[in-house]
Biopython code that builds the backbone (N, CA, C, O; Angstrom):
import numpy as np
from Bio.PDB.StructureBuilder import StructureBuilder

atoms = [
    (1, "MET", "N", (0.820, -1.193, 0.000)),
    (1, "MET", "CA", (0.000, 0.000, 0.000)),
    (1, "MET", "C", (0.865, 1.258, 0.000)),
    (1, "MET", "O", (0.557, 2.236, -0.681)),
    (2, "ASP", "N", (1.954, 1.220, 0.774)),
    (2, "ASP", "CA", (2.829, 2.388, 0.822)),
    (2, "ASP", "C", (3.450, 2.683, -0.533)),
    (2, "ASP", "O", (3.644, 3.848, -0.882)),
    (3, "SER", "N", (3.763, 1.654, -1.298)),
    (3, "SER", "CA", (4.388, 1.894, -2.595)),
    (3, "SER", "C", (3.426, 2.593, -3.551)),
    (3, "SER", "O", (3.858, 3.409, -4.366)),
    (4, "LEU", "N", (2.125, 2.288, -3.468)),
    (4, "LEU", "CA", (1.153, 2.981, -4.303)),
    (4, "LEU", "C", (1.039, 4.452, -3.916)),
    (4, "LEU", "O", (0.907, 5.322, -4.777)),
    (5, "ILE", "N", (1.090, 4.716, -2.631)),
    (5, "ILE", "CA", (1.047, 6.103, -2.170)),
    (5, "ILE", "C", (2.289, 6.848, -2.648)),
    (5, "ILE", "O", (2.200, 7.992, -3.093)),
    (6, "ASN", "N", (3.446, 6.197, -2.555)),
    (6, "ASN", "CA", (4.683, 6.834, -3.019)),
    (6, "ASN", "C", (4.631, 7.113, -4.512)),
    (6, "ASN", "O", (5.067, 8.175, -4.957)),
    (7, "ILE", "N", (4.105, 6.178, -5.291)),
    (7, "ILE", "CA", (3.993, 6.402, -6.732)),
    (7, "ILE", "C", (3.072, 7.589, -7.004)),
    (7, "ILE", "O", (3.371, 8.425, -7.856)),
    (8, "GLY", "N", (1.961, 7.663, -6.288)),
    (8, "GLY", "CA", (1.050, 8.794, -6.445)),
    (8, "GLY", "C", (1.705, 10.113, -6.077)),
    (8, "GLY", "O", (1.504, 11.123, -6.750)),
    (9, "LEU", "N", (2.490, 10.101, -5.002)),
    (9, "LEU", "CA", (3.193, 11.335, -4.611)),
    (9, "LEU", "C", (4.206, 11.752, -5.668)),
    (9, "LEU", "O", (4.312, 12.933, -5.999)),
    (10, "TYR", "N", (4.956, 10.777, -6.202)),
    (10, "TYR", "CA", (5.937, 11.105, -7.234)),
    (10, "TYR", "C", (5.258, 11.642, -8.493)),
    (10, "TYR", "O", (5.776, 12.559, -9.130)),
    (11, "LEU", "N", (4.111, 11.083, -8.854)),
    (11, "LEU", "CA", (3.377, 11.601, -10.004)),
    (11, "LEU", "C", (2.873, 13.018, -9.741)),
    (11, "LEU", "O", (2.902, 13.868, -10.631)),
    (12, "ALA", "N", (2.414, 13.267, -8.522)),
    (12, "ALA", "CA", (1.954, 14.613, -8.175)),
    (12, "ALA", "C", (3.113, 15.612, -8.195)),
    (12, "ALA", "O", (2.957, 16.735, -8.673)),
    (13, "TYR", "N", (4.265, 15.206, -7.680)),
    (13, "TYR", "CA", (5.441, 16.081, -7.735)),
    (13, "TYR", "C", (5.848, 16.360, -9.173)),
    (13, "TYR", "O", (6.192, 17.490, -9.519)),
    (14, "PHE", "N", (5.808, 15.330, -10.007)),
    (14, "PHE", "CA", (6.167, 15.503, -11.414)),
    (14, "PHE", "C", (5.192, 16.465, -12.096)),
    (14, "PHE", "O", (5.614, 17.343, -12.850)),
    (15, "ALA", "N", (3.883, 16.304, -11.835)),
    (15, "ALA", "CA", (2.886, 17.192, -12.425)),
    (15, "ALA", "C", (3.071, 18.625, -11.921)),
    (15, "ALA", "O", (2.922, 19.577, -12.688)),
    (16, "LEU", "N", (3.393, 18.779, -10.645)),
    (16, "LEU", "CA", (3.649, 20.112, -10.098)),
    (16, "LEU", "C", (4.869, 20.743, -10.768)),
    (16, "LEU", "O", (4.858, 21.928, -11.102)),
    (17, "PHE", "N", (5.910, 19.951, -10.959)),
    (17, "PHE", "CA", (7.115, 20.455, -11.621)),
    (17, "PHE", "C", (6.799, 20.917, -13.040)),
    (17, "PHE", "O", (7.249, 21.982, -13.462)),
    (18, "ILE", "N", (6.030, 20.122, -13.776)),
    (18, "ILE", "CA", (5.665, 20.488, -15.145)),
    (18, "ILE", "C", (4.824, 21.766, -15.149)),
    (18, "ILE", "O", (5.029, 22.634, -15.998)),
    (19, "ALA", "N", (3.884, 21.890, -14.213)),
    (19, "ALA", "CA", (3.039, 23.084, -14.150)),
    (19, "ALA", "C", (3.852, 24.331, -13.823)),
    (19, "ALA", "O", (3.648, 25.381, -14.431)),
    (20, "VAL", "N", (4.762, 24.224, -12.877)),
    (20, "VAL", "CA", (5.602, 25.369, -12.523)),
    (20, "VAL", "C", (6.523, 25.732, -13.684)),
    (20, "VAL", "O", (6.731, 26.911, -13.971)),
    (21, "ALA", "N", (7.070, 24.726, -14.346)),
    (21, "ALA", "CA", (7.926, 24.986, -15.508)),
    (21, "ALA", "C", (7.124, 25.689, -16.598)),
    (21, "ALA", "O", (7.623, 26.618, -17.232)),
    (22, "ALA", "N", (5.888, 25.256, -16.818)),
    (22, "ALA", "CA", (5.046, 25.901, -17.822)),
    (22, "ALA", "C", (4.727, 27.340, -17.424)),
    (22, "ALA", "O", (4.705, 28.228, -18.277)),
    (23, "LEU", "N", (4.479, 27.575, -16.133)),
    (23, "LEU", "CA", (4.208, 28.938, -15.672)),
    (23, "LEU", "C", (5.403, 29.863, -15.888)),
    (23, "LEU", "O", (5.241, 31.068, -16.081)),
    (24, "ILE", "N", (6.582, 29.297, -15.853)),
    (24, "ILE", "CA", (7.772, 30.111, -16.039)),
    (24, "ILE", "C", (8.140, 30.237, -17.520)),
    (24, "ILE", "O", (8.493, 31.320, -17.987)),
    (25, "ILE", "N", (8.056, 29.139, -18.244)),
    (25, "ILE", "CA", (8.536, 29.117, -19.626)),
    (25, "ILE", "C", (7.585, 29.829, -20.588)),
    (25, "ILE", "O", (8.047, 30.606, -21.424)),
    (26, "PHE", "N", (6.274, 29.592, -20.499)),
    (26, "PHE", "CA", (5.356, 30.182, -21.464)),
    (26, "PHE", "C", (5.317, 31.705, -21.441)),
    (26, "PHE", "O", (5.282, 32.308, -22.514)),
    (27, "PRO", "N", (5.321, 32.367, -20.278)),
    (27, "PRO", "CA", (5.397, 33.834, -20.320)),
    (27, "PRO", "C", (6.695, 34.340, -20.947)),
    (27, "PRO", "O", (6.702, 35.371, -21.619)),
    (28, "ILE", "N", (7.787, 33.618, -20.729)),
    (28, "ILE", "CA", (9.055, 34.032, -21.342)),
    (28, "ILE", "C", (8.974, 33.907, -22.854)),
    (28, "ILE", "O", (9.431, 34.794, -23.575)),
    (29, "ILE", "N", (8.395, 32.809, -23.341)),
    (29, "ILE", "CA", (8.235, 32.626, -24.786)),
    (29, "ILE", "C", (7.333, 33.717, -25.359)),
    (29, "ILE", "O", (7.609, 34.250, -26.434)),
    (30, "THR", "N", (6.267, 34.047, -24.653)),
    (30, "THR", "CA", (5.347, 35.084, -25.104)),
    (30, "THR", "C", (6.033, 36.450, -25.115)),
    (30, "THR", "O", (5.819, 37.246, -26.030)),
    (31, "MET", "N", (6.856, 36.721, -24.101)),
    (31, "MET", "CA", (7.586, 37.994, -24.078)),
    (31, "MET", "C", (8.565, 38.081, -25.239)),
    (31, "MET", "O", (8.744, 39.147, -25.827)),
    (32, "ILE", "N", (9.196, 36.966, -25.568)),
    (32, "ILE", "CA", (10.136, 36.950, -26.688)),
    (32, "ILE", "C", (9.413, 37.211, -28.004)),
    (32, "ILE", "O", (9.936, 37.901, -28.878)),
    (33, "LYS", "N", (8.214, 36.660, -28.142)),
    (33, "LYS", "CA", (7.432, 36.880, -29.360)),
    (33, "LYS", "C", (6.930, 38.310, -29.452)),
    (33, "LYS", "O", (6.620, 38.782, -30.546)),
    (34, "GLY", "N", (6.843, 39.009, -28.330)),
    (34, "GLY", "CA", (6.511, 40.429, -28.354)),
    (34, "GLY", "C", (5.066, 40.767, -28.044)),
    (34, "GLY", "O", (4.668, 41.915, -28.238)),
    (35, "SER", "N", (4.269, 39.837, -27.579)),
    (35, "SER", "CA", (2.879, 40.116, -27.248)),
    (35, "SER", "C", (2.793, 40.562, -25.788)),
    (35, "SER", "O", (2.691, 39.737, -24.881)),
    (36, "VAL", "N", (2.834, 41.867, -25.578)),
    (36, "VAL", "CA", (2.853, 42.419, -24.228)),
    (36, "VAL", "C", (1.503, 42.219, -23.526)),
    (36, "VAL", "O", (1.458, 42.008, -22.314)),
    (37, "LYS", "N", (0.410, 42.286, -24.288)),
    (37, "LYS", "CA", (-0.916, 42.182, -23.685)),
    (37, "LYS", "C", (-1.129, 40.822, -23.025)),
    (37, "LYS", "O", (-1.588, 40.764, -21.885)),
    (38, "SER", "N", (-0.810, 39.738, -23.710)),
    (38, "SER", "CA", (-1.014, 38.414, -23.120)),
    (38, "SER", "C", (0.007, 38.134, -22.024)),
    (38, "SER", "O", (-0.295, 37.425, -21.065)),
    (39, "THR", "N", (1.193, 38.676, -22.154)),
    (39, "THR", "CA", (2.210, 38.502, -21.108)),
    (39, "THR", "C", (1.758, 39.188, -19.821)),
    (39, "THR", "O", (1.912, 38.648, -18.726)),
    (40, "LYS", "N", (1.207, 40.365, -19.972)),
    (40, "LYS", "CA", (0.758, 41.108, -18.794)),
    (40, "LYS", "C", (-0.332, 40.332, -18.055)),
    (40, "LYS", "O", (-0.298, 40.257, -16.827)),
    (41, "GLY", "N", (-1.279, 39.765, -18.760)),
    (41, "GLY", "CA", (-2.337, 38.988, -18.136)),
    (41, "GLY", "C", (-1.808, 37.756, -17.427)),
    (41, "GLY", "O", (-2.253, 37.428, -16.327)),
    (42, "THR", "N", (-0.861, 37.073, -18.051)),
    (42, "THR", "CA", (-0.266, 35.882, -17.448)),
    (42, "THR", "C", (0.489, 36.236, -16.179)),
    (42, "THR", "O", (0.343, 35.561, -15.160)),
    (43, "LEU", "N", (1.292, 37.288, -16.231)),
    (43, "LEU", "CA", (2.069, 37.686, -15.060)),
    (43, "LEU", "C", (1.169, 38.164, -13.922)),
    (43, "LEU", "O", (1.476, 37.936, -12.752)),
    (44, "ILE", "N", (0.070, 38.820, -14.257)),
    (44, "ILE", "CA", (-0.879, 39.229, -13.217)),
    (44, "ILE", "C", (-1.509, 37.995, -12.578)),
    (44, "ILE", "O", (-1.667, 37.943, -11.359)),
    (45, "GLY", "N", (-1.870, 37.003, -13.388)),
    (45, "GLY", "CA", (-2.436, 35.765, -12.855)),
    (45, "GLY", "C", (-1.472, 35.029, -11.947)),
    (45, "GLY", "O", (-1.863, 34.533, -10.890)),
    (46, "VAL", "N", (-0.213, 34.957, -12.354)),
    (46, "VAL", "CA", (0.806, 34.298, -11.531)),
    (46, "VAL", "C", (1.014, 35.075, -10.237)),
    (46, "VAL", "O", (1.146, 34.477, -9.170)),
    (47, "ALA", "N", (1.043, 36.396, -10.325)),
    (47, "ALA", "CA", (1.223, 37.224, -9.126)),
    (47, "ALA", "C", (0.057, 37.043, -8.157)),
    (47, "ALA", "O", (0.260, 36.975, -6.945)),
    (48, "ILE", "N", (-1.153, 36.965, -8.683)),
    (48, "ILE", "CA", (-2.319, 36.742, -7.815)),
    (48, "ILE", "C", (-2.225, 35.378, -7.155)),
    (48, "ILE", "O", (-2.500, 35.253, -5.962)),
    (49, "LEU", "N", (-1.842, 34.349, -7.910)),
    (49, "LEU", "CA", (-1.698, 33.011, -7.351)),
    (49, "LEU", "C", (-0.639, 32.976, -6.255)),
    (49, "LEU", "O", (-0.858, 32.384, -5.198)),
    (50, "VAL", "N", (0.493, 33.599, -6.499)),
    (50, "VAL", "CA", (1.548, 33.652, -5.484)),
    (50, "VAL", "C", (1.061, 34.417, -4.258)),
    (50, "VAL", "O", (1.350, 34.029, -3.126)),
    (51, "GLY", "N", (0.324, 35.502, -4.480)),
    (51, "GLY", "CA", (-0.224, 36.268, -3.363)),
    (51, "GLY", "C", (-1.200, 35.449, -2.528)),
    (51, "GLY", "O", (-1.184, 35.528, -1.300)),
    (52, "VAL", "N", (-2.052, 34.660, -3.187)),
    (52, "VAL", "CA", (-2.999, 33.808, -2.469)),
    (52, "VAL", "C", (-2.252, 32.756, -1.654)),
    (52, "VAL", "O", (-2.621, 32.473, -0.514)),
    (53, "ILE", "N", (-1.207, 32.180, -2.235)),
    (53, "ILE", "CA", (-0.421, 31.169, -1.515)),
    (53, "ILE", "C", (0.265, 31.786, -0.302)),
    (53, "ILE", "O", (0.257, 31.199, 0.780)),
    (54, "ILE", "N", (0.850, 32.949, -0.469)),
    (54, "ILE", "CA", (1.529, 33.616, 0.654)),
    (54, "ILE", "C", (0.523, 33.993, 1.734)),
    (54, "ILE", "O", (0.782, 33.785, 2.919)),
    (55, "LEU", "N", (-0.627, 34.547, 1.337)),
    (55, "LEU", "CA", (-1.666, 34.901, 2.305)),
    (55, "LEU", "C", (-2.154, 33.655, 3.047)),
    (55, "LEU", "O", (-2.344, 33.694, 4.262)),
    (56, "SER", "N", (-2.354, 32.565, 2.332)),
    (56, "SER", "CA", (-2.800, 31.323, 2.966)),
    (56, "SER", "C", (-1.777, 30.813, 3.955)),
    (56, "SER", "O", (-2.141, 30.338, 5.030)),
    (57, "TYR", "N", (-0.507, 30.902, 3.616)),
    (57, "TYR", "CA", (0.536, 30.446, 4.529)),
    (57, "TYR", "C", (0.584, 31.311, 5.783)),
    (57, "TYR", "O", (0.775, 30.806, 6.889)),
    (58, "ILE", "N", (0.408, 32.613, 5.603)),
    (58, "ILE", "CA", (0.469, 33.528, 6.746)),
    (58, "ILE", "C", (-0.680, 33.267, 7.718)),
    (58, "ILE", "O", (-0.474, 33.283, 8.932)),
    (59, "ILE", "N", (-1.886, 33.028, 7.201)),
    (59, "ILE", "CA", (-3.039, 32.894, 8.095)),
    (59, "ILE", "C", (-3.321, 31.456, 8.522)),
    (59, "ILE", "O", (-4.191, 31.224, 9.362)),
    (60, "SER", "N", (-2.598, 30.485, 7.956)),
    (60, "SER", "CA", (-2.871, 29.092, 8.342)),
    (60, "SER", "C", (-2.282, 28.799, 9.724)),
    (60, "SER", "O", (-1.179, 29.242, 10.045)),
    (61, "PRO", "N", (-3.028, 28.051, 10.534)),
    (61, "PRO", "CA", (-2.547, 27.741, 11.882)),
    (61, "PRO", "C", (-1.544, 26.590, 11.864)),
    (61, "PRO", "O", (-1.563, 25.753, 10.961)),
    (62, "ALA", "N", (-0.685, 26.557, 12.851)),
    (62, "ALA", "CA", (0.273, 25.460, 13.013)),
    (62, "ALA", "C", (-0.233, 24.555, 14.135)),
    (62, "ALA", "O", (0.376, 24.465, 15.200)),
    (63, "ASP", "N", (-1.355, 23.891, 13.877)),
    (63, "ASP", "CA", (-1.979, 23.046, 14.900)),
    (63, "ASP", "C", (-1.120, 21.834, 15.217)),
    (63, "ASP", "O", (-0.461, 21.275, 14.341)),
    (64, "GLN", "N", (-1.138, 21.445, 16.453)),
    (64, "GLN", "CA", (-0.461, 20.236, 16.916)),
    (64, "GLN", "C", (-1.411, 19.499, 17.838)),
    (64, "GLN", "O", (-1.470, 19.784, 19.034)),
    (65, "GLY", "N", (-2.142, 18.565, 17.294)),
    (65, "GLY", "CA", (-3.064, 17.783, 18.111)),
    (65, "GLY", "C", (-2.612, 16.339, 18.192)),
    (65, "GLY", "O", (-1.496, 16.001, 17.796)),
    (66, "LEU", "N", (-3.470, 15.505, 18.699)),
    (66, "LEU", "CA", (-3.171, 14.091, 18.859)),
    (66, "LEU", "C", (-2.908, 13.421, 17.509)),
    (66, "LEU", "O", (-1.982, 12.620, 17.379)),
    (67, "PHE", "N", (-3.723, 13.751, 16.512)),
    (67, "PHE", "CA", (-3.545, 13.151, 15.192)),
    (67, "PHE", "C", (-2.191, 13.520, 14.591)),
    (67, "PHE", "O", (-1.494, 12.671, 14.035)),
    (68, "TYR", "N", (-1.830, 14.800, 14.709)),
    (68, "TYR", "CA", (-0.563, 15.256, 14.144)),
    (68, "TYR", "C", (0.621, 14.586, 14.841)),
    (68, "TYR", "O", (1.603, 14.222, 14.194)),
    (69, "THR", "N", (0.526, 14.426, 16.144)),
    (69, "THR", "CA", (1.587, 13.752, 16.887)),
    (69, "THR", "C", (1.684, 12.288, 16.483)),
    (69, "THR", "O", (2.779, 11.754, 16.309)),
    (70, "LYS", "N", (0.531, 11.644, 16.336)),
    (70, "LYS", "CA", (0.500, 10.237, 15.947)),
    (70, "LYS", "C", (1.098, 10.029, 14.554)),
    (70, "LYS", "O", (1.772, 9.027, 14.313)),
    (71, "MET", "N", (0.860, 10.949, 13.656)),
    (71, "MET", "CA", (1.347, 10.831, 12.284)),
    (71, "MET", "C", (2.720, 11.477, 12.080)),
    (71, "MET", "O", (3.200, 11.554, 10.949)),
    (72, "ASN", "N", (3.349, 11.935, 13.148)),
    (72, "ASN", "CA", (4.674, 12.567, 13.094)),
    (72, "ASN", "C", (4.690, 13.786, 12.168)),
    (72, "ASN", "O", (5.596, 13.946, 11.350)),
    (73, "ILE", "N", (3.682, 14.636, 12.308)),
    (73, "ILE", "CA", (3.605, 15.858, 11.517)),
    (73, "ILE", "C", (4.033, 17.010, 12.403)),
    (73, "ILE", "O", (3.447, 17.242, 13.460)),
    (74, "SER", "N", (5.054, 17.730, 11.970)),
    (74, "SER", "CA", (5.571, 18.845, 12.753)),
    (74, "SER", "C", (4.667, 20.065, 12.597)),
    (74, "SER", "O", (3.749, 20.077, 11.777)),
    (75, "ALA", "N", (4.944, 21.081, 13.394)),
    (75, "ALA", "CA", (4.160, 22.317, 13.323)),
    (75, "ALA", "C", (4.334, 22.993, 11.970)),
    (75, "ALA", "O", (3.378, 23.534, 11.415)),
    (76, "GLY", "N", (5.552, 22.962, 11.441)),
    (76, "GLY", "CA", (5.803, 23.563, 10.131)),
    (76, "GLY", "C", (5.061, 22.840, 9.018)),
    (76, "GLY", "O", (4.499, 23.471, 8.123)),
    (77, "MET", "N", (5.064, 21.519, 9.079)),
    (77, "MET", "CA", (4.349, 20.740, 8.076)),
    (77, "MET", "C", (2.847, 20.964, 8.206)),
    (77, "MET", "O", (2.139, 21.021, 7.200)),
    (78, "SER", "N", (2.357, 21.090, 9.435)),
    (78, "SER", "CA", (0.947, 21.380, 9.660)),
    (78, "SER", "C", (0.567, 22.721, 9.040)),
    (78, "SER", "O", (-0.511, 22.864, 8.462)),
    (79, "LYS", "N", (1.453, 23.694, 9.164)),
    (79, "LYS", "CA", (1.207, 25.007, 8.573)),
    (79, "LYS", "C", (1.157, 24.919, 7.049)),
    (79, "LYS", "O", (0.324, 25.571, 6.420)),
    (80, "LEU", "N", (2.040, 24.121, 6.451)),
    (80, "LEU", "CA", (2.023, 23.937, 4.995)),
    (80, "LEU", "C", (0.751, 23.239, 4.532)),
    (80, "LEU", "O", (0.173, 23.604, 3.509)),
    (81, "ILE", "N", (0.319, 22.233, 5.287)),
    (81, "ILE", "CA", (-0.918, 21.537, 4.948)),
    (81, "ILE", "C", (-2.099, 22.496, 5.016)),
    (81, "ILE", "O", (-2.943, 22.509, 4.121)),
    (82, "GLY", "N", (-2.159, 23.288, 6.065)),
    (82, "GLY", "CA", (-3.223, 24.279, 6.204)),
    (82, "GLY", "C", (-3.190, 25.307, 5.079)),
    (82, "GLY", "O", (-4.235, 25.711, 4.569)),
    (83, "ALA", "N", (-1.985, 25.729, 4.694)),
    (83, "ALA", "CA", (-1.858, 26.694, 3.608)),
    (83, "ALA", "C", (-2.355, 26.097, 2.294)),
    (83, "ALA", "O", (-3.021, 26.777, 1.513)),
    (84, "GLY", "N", (-2.037, 24.841, 2.052)),
    (84, "GLY", "CA", (-2.516, 24.189, 0.835)),
    (84, "GLY", "C", (-4.024, 24.085, 0.798)),
    (84, "GLY", "O", (-4.646, 24.327, -0.236)),
    (85, "LEU", "N", (-4.613, 23.723, 1.928)),
    (85, "LEU", "CA", (-6.073, 23.639, 1.997)),
    (85, "LEU", "C", (-6.728, 25.013, 1.823)),
    (85, "LEU", "O", (-7.703, 25.151, 1.084)),
    (86, "LEU", "N", (-6.188, 26.023, 2.505)),
    (86, "LEU", "CA", (-6.752, 27.369, 2.368)),
    (86, "LEU", "C", (-6.622, 27.890, 0.940)),
    (86, "LEU", "O", (-7.542, 28.525, 0.426)),
    (87, "THR", "N", (-5.491, 27.628, 0.301)),
    (87, "THR", "CA", (-5.305, 28.041, -1.087)),
    (87, "THR", "C", (-6.352, 27.393, -1.978)),
    (87, "THR", "O", (-6.937, 28.051, -2.838)),
    (88, "THR", "N", (-6.586, 26.110, -1.772)),
    (88, "THR", "CA", (-7.591, 25.403, -2.553)),
    (88, "THR", "C", (-8.972, 26.004, -2.340)),
    (88, "THR", "O", (-9.711, 26.209, -3.304)),
    (89, "TYR", "N", (-9.331, 26.290, -1.092)),
    (89, "TYR", "CA", (-10.635, 26.866, -0.794)),
    (89, "TYR", "C", (-10.788, 28.266, -1.403)),
    (89, "TYR", "O", (-11.844, 28.589, -1.947)),
    (90, "ILE", "N", (-9.757, 29.085, -1.318)),
    (90, "ILE", "CA", (-9.826, 30.447, -1.857)),
    (90, "ILE", "C", (-9.975, 30.409, -3.373)),
    (90, "ILE", "O", (-10.787, 31.146, -3.933)),
    (91, "ILE", "N", (-9.203, 29.561, -4.040)),
    (91, "ILE", "CA", (-9.295, 29.464, -5.500)),
    (91, "ILE", "C", (-10.657, 28.919, -5.917)),
    (91, "ILE", "O", (-11.246, 29.404, -6.883)),
    (92, "LEU", "N", (-11.164, 27.920, -5.199)),
    (92, "LEU", "CA", (-12.486, 27.379, -5.506)),
    (92, "LEU", "C", (-13.561, 28.442, -5.330)),
    (92, "LEU", "O", (-14.448, 28.563, -6.176)),
    (93, "ALA", "N", (-13.501, 29.210, -4.255)),
    (93, "ALA", "CA", (-14.476, 30.283, -4.033)),
    (93, "ALA", "C", (-14.387, 31.333, -5.144)),
    (93, "ALA", "O", (-15.408, 31.830, -5.620)),
    (94, "GLY", "N", (-13.173, 31.661, -5.547)),
    (94, "GLY", "CA", (-13.002, 32.622, -6.638)),
    (94, "GLY", "C", (-13.589, 32.124, -7.943)),
    (94, "GLY", "O", (-14.209, 32.888, -8.683)),
    (95, "LEU", "N", (-13.396, 30.845, -8.228)),
    (95, "LEU", "CA", (-13.955, 30.274, -9.452)),
    (95, "LEU", "C", (-15.479, 30.266, -9.430)),
    (95, "LEU", "O", (-16.119, 30.536, -10.446)),
    (96, "VAL", "N", (-16.057, 29.956, -8.274)),
    (96, "VAL", "CA", (-17.521, 29.975, -8.155)),
    (96, "VAL", "C", (-18.045, 31.393, -8.359)),
    (96, "VAL", "O", (-19.041, 31.590, -9.055)),
    (97, "ILE", "N", (-17.388, 32.376, -7.761)),
    (97, "ILE", "CA", (-17.816, 33.777, -7.902)),
    (97, "ILE", "C", (-17.700, 34.228, -9.354)),
    (97, "ILE", "O", (-18.600, 34.891, -9.869)),
    (98, "ILE", "N", (-16.603, 33.875, -10.018)),
    (98, "ILE", "CA", (-16.424, 34.250, -11.428)),
    (98, "ILE", "C", (-17.480, 33.591, -12.301)),
    (98, "ILE", "O", (-18.006, 34.223, -13.217)),
    (99, "THR", "N", (-17.798, 32.331, -12.029)),
    (99, "THR", "CA", (-18.814, 31.625, -12.807)),
    (99, "THR", "C", (-20.185, 32.269, -12.631)),
    (99, "THR", "O", (-20.912, 32.459, -13.607)),
    (100, "ILE", "N", (-20.540, 32.603, -11.401)),
    (100, "ILE", "CA", (-21.831, 33.249, -11.151)),
    (100, "ILE", "C", (-21.867, 34.629, -11.811)),
    (100, "ILE", "O", (-22.871, 34.996, -12.420)),
    (101, "TYR", "N", (-20.790, 35.385, -11.695)),
    (101, "TYR", "CA", (-20.721, 36.719, -12.308)),
    (101, "TYR", "C", (-20.896, 36.624, -13.818)),
    (101, "TYR", "O", (-21.646, 37.403, -14.406)),
    (102, "THR", "N", (-20.214, 35.683, -14.443)),
    (102, "THR", "CA", (-20.305, 35.528, -15.889)),
    (102, "THR", "C", (-21.728, 35.158, -16.308)),
    (102, "THR", "O", (-22.234, 35.665, -17.309)),
    (103, "SER", "N", (-22.368, 34.280, -15.549)),
    (103, "SER", "CA", (-23.747, 33.884, -15.865)),
    (103, "SER", "C", (-24.709, 35.059, -15.739)),
    (103, "SER", "O", (-25.588, 35.235, -16.583)),
    (104, "VAL", "N", (-24.550, 35.855, -14.703)),
    (104, "VAL", "CA", (-25.431, 37.011, -14.502)),
    (104, "VAL", "C", (-25.216, 38.047, -15.596)),
    (104, "VAL", "O", (-26.181, 38.633, -16.088)),
    (105, "VAL", "N", (-23.983, 38.278, -15.980)),
    (105, "VAL", "CA", (-23.702, 39.262, -17.039)),
    (105, "VAL", "C", (-24.302, 38.785, -18.356)),
    (105, "VAL", "O", (-24.804, 39.607, -19.124)),
    (106, "LYS", "N", (-24.268, 37.491, -18.644)),
    (106, "LYS", "CA", (-24.865, 36.969, -19.877)),
    (106, "LYS", "C", (-26.379, 37.157, -19.885)),
    (106, "LYS", "O", (-26.960, 37.337, -20.955)),
    (107, "TRP", "N", (-27.028, 37.122, -18.738)),
    (107, "TRP", "CA", (-28.481, 37.336, -18.676)),
    (107, "TRP", "C", (-28.850, 38.736, -19.159)),
    (107, "TRP", "O", (-29.861, 38.923, -19.836)),
    (108, "PHE", "N", (-28.032, 39.705, -18.809)),
    (108, "PHE", "CA", (-28.372, 41.099, -19.107)),
    (108, "PHE", "C", (-27.866, 41.564, -20.472)),
    (108, "PHE", "O", (-28.051, 42.728, -20.830)),
    (109, "LYS", "N", (-27.238, 40.685, -21.230)),
    (109, "LYS", "CA", (-26.779, 41.076, -22.578)),
    (109, "LYS", "C", (-27.747, 40.649, -23.626)),
    (109, "LYS", "O", (-27.523, 40.895, -24.811)),
]
sb = StructureBuilder()
sb.init_structure("model")
sb.init_model(0)
sb.init_chain("A")
sb.init_seg("    ")
for serial, (resi, resn, name, xyz) in enumerate(atoms, 1):
    if name == "N":
        sb.init_residue(resn, " ", resi, " ")
    sb.init_atom(name, np.array(xyz, "f"), 0.0, 1.0, " ", f" {name:<3s}", serial, name[0])
structure = sb.get_structure()
């Protein structure tokens, strides 16, 4: 069972690496091609994402309860887990708000 979890973690790390590489490489390629408008939008999106991650890390608690002790999770790791969860919740809420806004605007057009 542990080997399946490890394989899943390695696949997730690989996917994260590819996503981060794409976030870095594609804006550079776009800047080289000279399209300032699309580069600006991409960089603003990346900056917002980084801001959400930093905000989530700052406000996430470093809980240490019985479960965390049993699973050998340190306070720092607990803070990272909380930051990841908060980031997910904030992005999900933003997507729901954008979807509702877009639907309402389409009604009035």
